[in-house]
LUMBAGU-583464 format. One record per atom (N, C-alpha, C): atom name; residue in three letters; y, x, z; residue number from 1. Coordinates in pm, 1 decimal, m for minus. Example, Ala and Ser with C-alpha at 12.3 -4.5 7.8 and 13.67 -1.06 7.14 Angstrom:
residues 2
+------+-----+----------+----------+----------+-----+
| atom | res |        Y |        X |        Z |   n |
+------+-----+----------+----------+----------+-----+
|    N | ala |   m569.0 |   1319.0 |    780.0 |   1 |
|   CA | ala |   m450.0 |   1230.0 |    780.0 |   1 |
|    C | ala |   m330.0 |   1320.0 |    780.0 |   1 |
|    N | ser |   m225.0 |   1285.0 |    708.0 |   2 |
|   CA | ser |   m106.0 |   1367.0 |    714.0 |   2 |
|    C | ser |      3.0 |   1290.0 |    787.0 |   2 |
+------+-----+----------+----------+----------+-----+
//
This chain:
residues 104
+------+-----+----------+----------+----------+-----+
| atom | res |        Y |        X |        Z |   n |
+------+-----+----------+----------+----------+-----+
|    N | unk |  m3692.4 |   m195.8 |    164.1 |   1 |
|   CA | unk |  m3780.4 |    m88.8 |    205.4 |   1 |
|    C | unk |  m3751.2 |     31.6 |    170.0 |   1 |
|    N | unk |  m3718.7 |    111.4 |    278.7 |   2 |
|   CA | unk |  m3663.2 |    272.3 |    211.6 |   2 |
|    C | unk |  m3750.9 |    317.4 |     92.0 |   2 |
|    N | unk |  m3703.2 |    375.0 |      3.7 |   3 |
|   CA | unk |  m3750.8 |    455.3 |    m70.1 |   3 |
|    C | unk |  m3834.4 |    578.2 |    m28.3 |   3 |
|    N | unk |  m3941.8 |    628.5 |    m49.1 |   4 |
|   CA | unk |  m4032.2 |    773.5 |     37.4 |   4 |
|    C | unk |  m3998.6 |    881.6 |    m41.7 |   4 |
|    N | unk |  m3972.3 |    929.3 |     42.9 |   5 |
|   CA | unk |  m3919.3 |   1094.5 |    m35.3 |   5 |
|    C | unk |  m4023.7 |   1186.2 |     m1.5 |   5 |
|    N | unk |  m4109.4 |   1172.7 |     96.3 |   6 |
|   CA | unk |  m4198.8 |   1276.2 |    135.9 |   6 |
|    C | unk |  m4230.9 |   1212.6 |    249.1 |   6 |
|    N | unk |  m4348.6 |   1256.6 |    312.8 |   7 |
|   CA | unk |  m4378.9 |   1283.2 |    445.1 |   7 |
|    C | unk |  m4277.9 |   1382.6 |    504.4 |   7 |
|    N | unk |  m4264.6 |   1345.8 |    623.7 |   8 |
|   CA | unk |  m4178.8 |   1148.3 |    711.3 |   8 |
|    C | unk |  m4089.2 |   1170.7 |    637.4 |   8 |
|    N | unk |  m3991.5 |   1150.2 |    580.4 |   9 |
|   CA | unk |  m3864.4 |   1168.2 |    567.5 |   9 |
|    C | unk |  m3862.2 |   1010.3 |    424.4 |   9 |
|    N | unk |  m3765.6 |    914.7 |    453.7 |  10 |
|   CA | unk |  m3748.1 |    837.4 |    344.7 |  10 |
|    C | unk |  m3547.1 |    814.9 |    363.0 |  10 |
|    N | unk |  m3524.2 |    782.0 |    222.1 |  11 |
|   CA | unk |  m3371.8 |    789.3 |    192.0 |  11 |
|    C | unk |  m3315.9 |    606.0 |    248.3 |  11 |
|    N | unk |  m3226.6 |    582.2 |    342.6 |  12 |
|   CA | unk |  m3146.8 |    481.1 |    396.3 |  12 |
|    C | unk |  m3110.0 |    420.1 |    275.7 |  12 |
|    N | unk |  m3073.3 |    319.3 |    313.6 |  13 |
|   CA | unk |  m2979.9 |    178.6 |    236.5 |  13 |
|    C | unk |  m2838.5 |    269.2 |    211.0 |  13 |
|    N | unk |  m2815.0 |    315.1 |    385.0 |  14 |
|   CA | unk |  m2690.5 |    350.6 |    326.7 |  14 |
|    C | unk |  m2627.2 |    506.9 |    313.5 |  14 |
|    N | unk |  m2722.3 |    554.3 |    166.5 |  15 |
|   CA | unk |  m2696.7 |    700.7 |    195.1 |  15 |
|    C | unk |  m2711.2 |    793.3 |    268.9 |  15 |
|    N | unk |  m2822.6 |    787.1 |    372.1 |  16 |
|   CA | unk |  m2862.1 |    911.8 |    434.4 |  16 |
|    C | unk |  m3013.3 |    902.0 |    416.3 |  16 |
|    N | unk |  m3098.9 |   1009.2 |    503.3 |  17 |
|   CA | unk |  m3263.1 |    994.9 |    552.0 |  17 |
|    C | unk |  m3271.6 |    975.4 |    644.2 |  17 |
|    N | unk |  m3377.0 |    893.9 |    668.4 |  18 |
|   CA | unk |  m3440.4 |    814.2 |    811.1 |  18 |
|    C | unk |  m3600.4 |    910.1 |    809.2 |  18 |
|    N | unk |  m3590.5 |   1028.1 |    884.5 |  19 |
|   CA | unk |  m3717.1 |   1118.2 |    960.5 |  19 |
|    C | unk |  m3767.0 |   1080.1 |   1084.0 |  19 |
|    N | unk |  m3870.7 |   1090.7 |   1042.6 |  20 |
|   CA | unk |  m3946.3 |   1057.5 |   1186.7 |  20 |
|    C | unk |  m4014.6 |   1167.6 |   1257.3 |  20 |
|    N | unk |  m4027.8 |   1188.6 |   1323.1 |  21 |
|   CA | unk |  m4080.0 |   1304.6 |   1424.6 |  21 |
|    C | unk |  m4187.8 |   1310.2 |   1471.2 |  21 |
|    N | unk |  m4301.2 |   1430.0 |   1430.9 |  22 |
|   CA | unk |  m4425.8 |   1453.5 |   1381.7 |  22 |
|    C | unk |  m4500.9 |   1486.6 |   1557.4 |  22 |
|    N | unk |  m4324.6 |   1524.7 |   1609.3 |  23 |
|   CA | unk |  m4372.1 |   1535.9 |   1786.7 |  23 |
|    C | unk |  m4337.3 |   1400.8 |   1907.4 |  23 |
|    N | unk |  m4274.6 |   1359.1 |   1815.7 |  24 |
|   CA | unk |  m4190.0 |   1224.4 |   1914.8 |  24 |
|    C | unk |  m4162.1 |   1066.0 |   1820.8 |  24 |
|    N | unk |  m4171.9 |    957.8 |   1875.3 |  25 |
|   CA | unk |  m4169.8 |    867.0 |   1829.0 |  25 |
|    C | unk |  m4027.5 |    826.4 |   1807.7 |  25 |
|    N | unk |  m3923.8 |    914.7 |   1773.6 |  26 |
|   CA | unk |  m3859.4 |    906.9 |   1719.7 |  26 |
|    C | unk |  m3770.8 |    913.9 |   1602.1 |  26 |
|    N | unk |  m3667.7 |    886.0 |   1584.9 |  27 |
|   CA | unk |  m3571.4 |    838.1 |   1410.0 |  27 |
|    C | unk |  m3460.1 |    976.7 |   1409.5 |  27 |
|    N | unk |  m3440.5 |   1070.5 |   1351.3 |  28 |
|   CA | unk |  m3295.0 |   1102.8 |   1315.9 |  28 |
|    C | unk |  m3238.7 |   1091.9 |   1192.7 |  28 |
|    N | unk |  m3118.4 |   1045.0 |   1162.2 |  29 |
|   CA | unk |  m3066.0 |    994.0 |   1031.3 |  29 |
|    C | unk |  m2968.1 |   1079.7 |    990.0 |  29 |
|    N | unk |  m2984.5 |   1170.9 |    921.2 |  30 |
|   CA | unk |  m2913.2 |   1254.3 |    811.2 |  30 |
|    C | unk |  m2822.2 |   1233.9 |    741.5 |  30 |
|    N | unk |  m2726.6 |   1189.9 |    720.4 |  31 |
|   CA | unk |  m2617.1 |   1142.2 |    587.6 |  31 |
|    C | unk |  m2583.8 |   1215.3 |    520.5 |  31 |
|    N | unk |  m2580.3 |   1261.8 |    409.4 |  32 |
|   CA | unk |  m2552.6 |   1291.3 |    252.6 |  32 |
|    C | unk |  m2312.3 |   1287.2 |    209.5 |  32 |
|    N | unk |  m2297.0 |   1392.0 |    324.4 |  33 |
|   CA | unk |  m2148.2 |   1354.9 |    275.4 |  33 |
|    C | unk |  m2146.0 |   1323.5 |    139.4 |  33 |
|    N | unk |  m2015.1 |   1260.9 |    209.7 |  34 |
|   CA | unk |  m1910.3 |   1218.4 |    m13.8 |  34 |
|    C | unk |  m1827.6 |   1291.9 |     23.0 |  34 |
|    N | unk |  m1794.3 |   1354.0 |    137.3 |  35 |
|   CA | unk |  m1677.8 |   1444.5 |     65.1 |  35 |
|    C | unk |  m1682.9 |   1561.5 |    167.4 |  35 |
|    N | unk |  m1644.2 |   1656.7 |    198.2 |  36 |
|   CA | unk |  m1591.0 |   1741.5 |    313.7 |  36 |
|    C | unk |  m1558.6 |   1649.1 |    444.0 |  36 |
|    N | unk |  m1674.3 |   1697.5 |    536.9 |  37 |
|   CA | unk |  m1649.7 |   1651.8 |    644.8 |  37 |
|    C | unk |  m1583.3 |   1744.1 |    747.6 |  37 |
|    N | unk |  m1479.1 |   1716.7 |    825.4 |  38 |
|   CA | unk |  m1391.2 |   1798.0 |    889.7 |  38 |
|    C | unk |  m1445.8 |   1707.0 |   1045.9 |  38 |
|    N | unk |  m1479.8 |   1831.3 |   1142.5 |  39 |
|   CA | unk |  m1492.9 |   1795.5 |   1278.2 |  39 |
|    C | unk |  m1418.9 |   1861.8 |   1365.1 |  39 |
|    N | unk |  m1338.1 |   1809.4 |   1469.0 |  40 |
|   CA | unk |  m1243.5 |   1887.5 |   1541.3 |  40 |
|    C | unk |  m1277.8 |   1877.6 |   1662.2 |  40 |
|    N | unk |  m1293.1 |   1947.7 |   1748.4 |  41 |
|   CA | unk |  m1345.5 |   1983.5 |   1833.6 |  41 |
|    C | unk |  m1213.8 |   1980.7 |   1974.1 |  41 |
|    N | unk |  m1257.9 |   1929.9 |   2109.2 |  42 |
|   CA | unk |  m1156.1 |   1935.6 |   2209.3 |  42 |
|    C | unk |  m1209.3 |   1872.0 |   2354.2 |  42 |
|    N | unk |  m1269.7 |   2001.0 |   2384.0 |  43 |
|   CA | unk |  m1405.0 |   1943.2 |   2537.1 |  43 |
|    C | unk |  m1281.0 |   2017.2 |   2635.3 |  43 |
|    N | unk |  m1354.8 |   1993.9 |   2789.1 |  44 |
|   CA | unk |  m1325.5 |   2023.9 |   2888.8 |  44 |
|    C | unk |  m1443.2 |   2152.0 |   2914.9 |  44 |
|    N | unk |  m1473.7 |   2187.6 |   2761.2 |  45 |
|   CA | unk |  m1616.1 |   2327.6 |   2836.8 |  45 |
|    C | unk |  m1569.4 |   2434.2 |   2916.6 |  45 |
|    N | unk |  m1406.8 |   2504.5 |   2871.5 |  46 |
|   CA | unk |  m1392.0 |   2602.5 |   2862.2 |  46 |
|    C | unk |  m1483.8 |   2728.2 |   2771.2 |  46 |
|    N | unk |  m1447.0 |   2839.9 |   2789.0 |  47 |
|   CA | unk |  m1448.5 |   2955.2 |   2723.6 |  47 |
|    C | unk |  m1578.3 |   3053.9 |   2769.9 |  47 |
|    N | unk |  m1633.4 |   2980.7 |   2862.5 |  48 |
|   CA | unk |  m1666.5 |   3088.2 |   3014.6 |  48 |
|    C | unk |  m1872.5 |   3078.1 |   2918.2 |  48 |
|    N | unk |  m1892.2 |   3012.2 |   2899.9 |  49 |
|   CA | unk |  m2067.0 |   2986.6 |   2817.7 |  49 |
|    C | unk |  m2026.0 |   2924.0 |   2704.8 |  49 |
|    N | unk |  m2180.8 |   2927.3 |   2749.6 |  50 |
|   CA | unk |  m2198.3 |   2876.4 |   2536.2 |  50 |
|    C | unk |  m2260.8 |   2735.2 |   2480.0 |  50 |
|    N | unk |  m2222.4 |   2649.1 |   2604.5 |  51 |
|   CA | unk |  m2160.1 |   2497.8 |   2524.6 |  51 |
|    C | unk |  m2105.9 |   2424.4 |   2404.0 |  51 |
|    N | unk |  m1992.4 |   2551.7 |   2424.2 |  52 |
|   CA | unk |  m1909.9 |   2487.3 |   2286.0 |  52 |
|    C | unk |  m2007.1 |   2584.2 |   2115.0 |  52 |
|    N | unk |  m2031.6 |   2698.7 |   2167.0 |  53 |
|   CA | unk |  m2136.4 |   2709.1 |   2037.0 |  53 |
|    C | unk |  m2254.1 |   2623.6 |   2067.0 |  53 |
|    N | unk |  m2310.1 |   2586.4 |   2155.0 |  54 |
|   CA | unk |  m2452.6 |   2480.0 |   2151.3 |  54 |
|    C | unk |  m2398.8 |   2398.4 |   2021.6 |  54 |
|    N | unk |  m2284.7 |   2339.8 |   2100.2 |  55 |
|   CA | unk |  m2254.8 |   2168.4 |   2052.1 |  55 |
|    C | unk |  m2264.6 |   2213.2 |   1903.8 |  55 |
|    N | unk |  m2149.9 |   2326.8 |   1820.6 |  56 |
|   CA | unk |  m2144.5 |   2364.0 |   1720.8 |  56 |
|    C | unk |  m2301.5 |   2364.2 |   1621.9 |  56 |
|    N | unk |  m2371.3 |   2380.7 |   1663.3 |  57 |
|   CA | unk |  m2484.3 |   2472.2 |   1642.1 |  57 |
|    C | unk |  m2541.0 |   2385.2 |   1601.8 |  57 |
|    N | unk |  m2514.2 |   2272.6 |   1707.1 |  58 |
|   CA | unk |  m2624.9 |   2109.5 |   1654.0 |  58 |
|    C | unk |  m2528.7 |   2052.5 |   1524.8 |  58 |
|    N | unk |  m2418.4 |   2065.6 |   1577.4 |  59 |
|   CA | unk |  m2381.0 |   1984.9 |   1435.8 |  59 |
|    C | unk |  m2377.9 |   2035.5 |   1313.1 |  59 |
|    N | unk |  m2386.5 |   2197.5 |   1324.0 |  60 |
|   CA | unk |  m2436.3 |   2263.9 |   1155.2 |  60 |
|    C | unk |  m2570.3 |   2268.0 |   1121.7 |  60 |
|    N | unk |  m2622.6 |   2235.4 |   1217.7 |  61 |
|   CA | unk |  m2771.2 |   2196.0 |   1168.4 |  61 |
|    C | unk |  m2784.4 |   2051.4 |   1152.7 |  61 |
|    N | unk |  m2706.7 |   1976.5 |   1115.7 |  62 |
|   CA | unk |  m2745.0 |   1805.7 |   1136.8 |  62 |
|    C | unk |  m2657.0 |   1837.2 |   1001.3 |  62 |
|    N | unk |  m2563.1 |   1904.4 |    927.1 |  63 |
|   CA | unk |  m2426.6 |   1869.8 |    860.0 |  63 |
|    C | unk |  m2409.0 |   2066.4 |    796.5 |  63 |
|    N | unk |  m2464.0 |   2090.1 |    748.2 |  64 |
|   CA | unk |  m2429.0 |   2252.4 |    715.3 |  64 |
|    C | unk |  m2310.2 |   2284.1 |    676.1 |  64 |
|    N | unk |  m2227.0 |   2143.8 |    568.0 |  65 |
|   CA | unk |  m2134.5 |   2155.6 |    547.3 |  65 |
|    C | unk |  m2030.5 |   2144.3 |    610.6 |  65 |
|    N | unk |  m2050.9 |   2111.5 |    746.4 |  66 |
|   CA | unk |  m1883.7 |   2051.3 |    772.4 |  66 |
|    C | unk |  m1837.3 |   2148.1 |    816.9 |  66 |
|    N | unk |  m1732.3 |   2117.2 |    793.4 |  67 |
|   CA | unk |  m1569.8 |   2228.7 |    908.0 |  67 |
|    C | unk |  m1549.9 |   2160.7 |    997.1 |  67 |
|    N | unk |  m1587.0 |   2306.7 |   1073.7 |  68 |
|   CA | unk |  m1582.4 |   2282.7 |   1236.8 |  68 |
|    C | unk |  m1473.2 |   2317.0 |   1282.3 |  68 |
|    N | unk |  m1355.9 |   2241.5 |   1326.8 |  69 |
|   CA | unk |  m1155.2 |   2318.6 |   1371.9 |  69 |
|    C | unk |  m1181.5 |   2267.5 |   1542.2 |  69 |
|    N | unk |  m1188.1 |   2454.7 |   1604.6 |  70 |
|   CA | unk |  m1183.8 |   2401.7 |   1724.9 |  70 |
|    C | unk |  m1018.3 |   2340.4 |   1808.0 |  70 |
|    N | unk |   m974.5 |   2226.7 |   1775.5 |  71 |
|   CA | unk |   m865.2 |   2159.9 |   1925.8 |  71 |
|    C | unk |   m847.4 |   2293.4 |   2014.6 |  71 |
|    N | unk |   m923.9 |   2325.2 |   2106.3 |  72 |
|   CA | unk |   m894.1 |   2398.5 |   2237.3 |  72 |
|    C | unk |  m1096.7 |   2371.4 |   2330.1 |  72 |
|    N | unk |  m1102.2 |   2410.3 |   2425.2 |  73 |
|   CA | unk |  m1209.9 |   2377.7 |   2496.6 |  73 |
|    C | unk |  m1193.5 |   2408.6 |   2649.7 |  73 |
|    N | unk |   m986.5 |   2424.1 |   2644.4 |  74 |
|   CA | unk |   m947.4 |   2454.1 |   2801.2 |  74 |
|    C | unk |   m857.6 |   2294.1 |   2838.8 |  74 |
|    N | unk |   m966.8 |   2221.0 |   2797.4 |  75 |
|   CA | unk |   m853.8 |   2078.2 |   2895.2 |  75 |
|    C | unk |   m921.2 |   2096.9 |   3032.1 |  75 |
|    N | unk |   m824.5 |   2038.5 |   3101.7 |  76 |
|   CA | unk |   m869.6 |   2076.1 |   3277.6 |  76 |
|    C | unk |  m1004.3 |   1960.9 |   3244.6 |  76 |
|    N | unk |  m1137.2 |   1965.1 |   3305.2 |  77 |
|   CA | unk |  m1214.6 |   1931.5 |   3366.1 |  77 |
|    C | unk |  m1172.4 |   1802.6 |   3408.3 |  77 |
|    N | unk |  m1299.0 |   1647.5 |   3299.0 |  78 |
|   CA | unk |  m1258.8 |   1528.8 |   3323.3 |  78 |
|    C | unk |  m1123.1 |   1532.1 |   3366.2 |  78 |
|    N | unk |  m1046.1 |   1596.8 |   3262.6 |  79 |
|   CA | unk |   m829.7 |   1468.7 |   3257.8 |  79 |
|    C | unk |   m836.7 |   1402.1 |   3143.6 |  79 |
|    N | unk |   m913.9 |   1285.9 |   3123.5 |  80 |
|   CA | unk |   m883.1 |   1244.9 |   2932.5 |  80 |
|    C | unk |   m747.3 |   1246.1 |   2954.4 |  80 |
|    N | unk |   m634.9 |   1143.1 |   3081.0 |  81 |
|   CA | unk |   m490.3 |   1167.6 |   2932.5 |  81 |
|    C | unk |   m475.8 |   1296.0 |   2862.8 |  81 |
|    N | unk |   m454.1 |   1491.9 |   2982.0 |  82 |
|   CA | unk |   m479.8 |   1566.3 |   2910.9 |  82 |
|    C | unk |   m572.1 |   1568.0 |   2838.5 |  82 |
|    N | unk |   m707.5 |   1542.8 |   2774.7 |  83 |
|   CA | unk |   m707.8 |   1550.6 |   2636.0 |  83 |
|    C | unk |   m660.2 |   1430.2 |   2589.7 |  83 |
|    N | unk |   m631.6 |   1299.8 |   2582.5 |  84 |
|   CA | unk |   m610.0 |   1278.6 |   2475.8 |  84 |
|    C | unk |   m430.6 |   1302.9 |   2418.9 |  84 |
|    N | unk |   m365.8 |   1393.5 |   2459.0 |  85 |
|   CA | unk |   m208.8 |   1440.1 |   2482.7 |  85 |
|    C | unk |   m210.4 |   1599.2 |   2464.5 |  85 |
|    N | unk |   m336.5 |   1606.8 |   2427.4 |  86 |
|   CA | unk |   m404.8 |   1719.4 |   2325.1 |  86 |
|    C | unk |   m417.1 |   1698.2 |   2151.5 |  86 |
|    N | unk |   m510.8 |   1571.6 |   2157.7 |  87 |
|   CA | unk |   m601.7 |   1530.2 |   2074.3 |  87 |
|    C | unk |   m449.9 |   1492.4 |   1976.0 |  87 |
|    N | unk |   m328.1 |   1407.9 |   2079.3 |  88 |
|   CA | unk |   m246.9 |   1324.9 |   2033.6 |  88 |
|    C | unk |   m139.6 |   1409.9 |   1974.3 |  88 |
|    N | unk |   m117.5 |   1529.0 |   2019.3 |  89 |
|   CA | unk |    m49.5 |   1645.6 |   1945.2 |  89 |
|    C | unk |    m93.3 |   1748.6 |   1815.5 |  89 |
|    N | unk |   m235.7 |   1786.1 |   1775.9 |  90 |
|   CA | unk |   m281.1 |   1812.8 |   1736.2 |  90 |
|    C | unk |   m346.0 |   1715.6 |   1535.6 |  90 |
|    N | unk |   m326.1 |   1584.1 |   1587.9 |  91 |
|   CA | unk |   m382.5 |   1447.4 |   1488.7 |  91 |
|    C | unk |   m349.3 |   1442.6 |   1398.0 |  91 |
|    N | unk |   m216.1 |   1473.3 |   1379.6 |  92 |
|   CA | unk |   m101.7 |   1471.2 |   1267.9 |  92 |
|    C | unk |   m159.1 |   1543.3 |   1184.8 |  92 |
|    N | unk |   m188.7 |   1645.3 |   1209.8 |  93 |
|   CA | unk |   m201.3 |   1796.0 |   1105.7 |  93 |
|    C | unk |   m340.1 |   1763.6 |   1071.4 |  93 |
|    N | unk |   m357.3 |   1666.5 |   1067.0 |  94 |
|   CA | unk |   m517.5 |   1608.4 |    968.5 |  94 |
|    C | unk |   m502.8 |   1527.8 |    898.9 |  94 |
|    N | unk |   m493.0 |   1527.3 |    762.0 |  95 |
|   CA | unk |   m520.8 |   1428.6 |    687.0 |  95 |
|    C | unk |   m668.5 |   1355.3 |    665.6 |  95 |
|    N | unk |   m618.0 |   1179.9 |    653.1 |  96 |
|   CA | unk |   m767.8 |   1198.5 |    639.6 |  96 |
|    C | unk |   m762.2 |   1084.2 |    462.8 |  96 |
|    N | unk |   m837.6 |   1156.8 |    341.1 |  97 |
|   CA | unk |   m927.4 |   1104.7 |    206.1 |  97 |
|    C | unk |   m778.8 |   1133.3 |    128.2 |  97 |
|    N | unk |   m680.0 |   1276.0 |    174.3 |  98 |
|   CA | unk |   m551.5 |   1315.0 |    130.0 |  98 |
|    C | unk |   m416.3 |   1352.6 |    110.4 |  98 |
|    N | unk |   m439.2 |   1208.7 |    263.8 |  99 |
|   CA | unk |   m294.6 |   1129.8 |    242.2 |  99 |
|    C | unk |   m219.4 |   1212.4 |    414.5 |  99 |
|    N | unk |   m128.3 |   1315.8 |    340.4 | 100 |
|   CA | unk |   m102.2 |   1418.5 |    463.8 | 100 |
|    C | unk |    m11.6 |   1349.5 |    561.6 | 100 |
|    N | unk |    m10.6 |   1228.8 |    579.3 | 101 |
|   CA | unk |     70.3 |   1156.8 |    712.1 | 101 |
|    C | unk |    m42.3 |   1068.1 |    751.6 | 101 |
|    N | unk |   m167.1 |   1138.5 |    729.9 | 102 |
|   CA | unk |   m304.1 |   1079.5 |    812.6 | 102 |
|    C | unk |   m322.6 |    911.2 |    787.1 | 102 |
|    N | unk |   m305.0 |    856.6 |    786.3 | 103 |
|   CA | unk |   m308.5 |    691.6 |    715.3 | 103 |
|    C | unk |   m464.2 |    748.8 |    586.8 | 103 |
|    N | unk |   m539.1 |    630.6 |    524.3 | 104 |
|   CA | unk |   m600.3 |    540.1 |    435.7 | 104 |
|    C | unk |   m523.4 |    585.3 |    310.5 | 104 |
+------+-----+----------+----------+----------+-----+
//
């Protein structure tokens, strides 16, 4: 049973919080980051509207210390191959756990 931190949240067994909404019967799990989190964004949203900004707002509201990096929002619409190639070109420049080669 999770330890209660105060209504309506309780600590989960995995280092996060489980919160029940007062308005709906839903649960939101927010995890306390163990290290700086980097989220890269590669989308087909384009830059003519607010969709990318709205997505960033949701991410930052859930994890305020997250570093957001825009790879591109100009992938051709629904072009999975172009998105994969773009991500493959950028991925080597983001390390995992301090390894400059991107490995663990």
